[in-house]
C-alpha angles and dihedrals in degrees: 000000000000116000117205123214127212115251119254090248090068092056105068092164086069094046098055098060092040091054090046090051092049094047096048089049089056093048092047089054091065100132094198117201126324109266091208089066105026105030109033123054124225117257143170089217100259103129095178086060092046089053087061090049093049089051093048091048094051093243122157092233146291128303118203120194109205106207145150134211099248095046110119091194092055089051091048091051090051097047100040108025114016093047093061114107095222092053091047094049095047096047097042088051094057106026144035102232128203136172120229121199108223088204095042125125094196113120119246134177116233127224091273091053097256118140119235140149117264094249093050091047090052099041105033101035101035104017094231108176102151126044143263104037119173108204119187120202128193119227089273092060093252117143107242104170137010131192123189120202137008118315118236094250141327093286092061090046089053089050087053091054093047089050090060097039092051090046090233087147088080092064109024148013122265090247092054088048095052090047093050090048091049091049094046089049092048090051091048091052093048094052092052 
């Protein structure tokens, strides 16, 4: 009446997928580096002063991330893209980077030296209604590129940074820039 079953060890076809699943979940759990420490710069909220600092440090400009606490897309960006060392190093090399809480009552000073609350700065000056918004400013405090929403992955976010650093925004949209980069990469791969 008792039926015996074979031990799991005798079923290697079952172990391999199980081990792959466990190892991939361990790899996916890599927390990266804290974006608060390694991506964003510290600020007292005076963006006119930060422009001077960016010029003195030889940066390309300033990147503001308009965000809010309850935003799932902001959270995803921080835990899957902005926590990556390569992303952090590249963006910190080229920009001073600051978060702005679109619901915040903390006073900031805009690029022209005018005081405002974070929420009024975001809504009234830049019409931020959805988050996250990544807003890139040149060294004169002029908005040169804006991306609303989460990027697909860190590769797309890196392309966004390159788009601004290369000043491609002067000639094309980010969508066309990405397409041209993809086409160039595919042609390079085919010629190898």
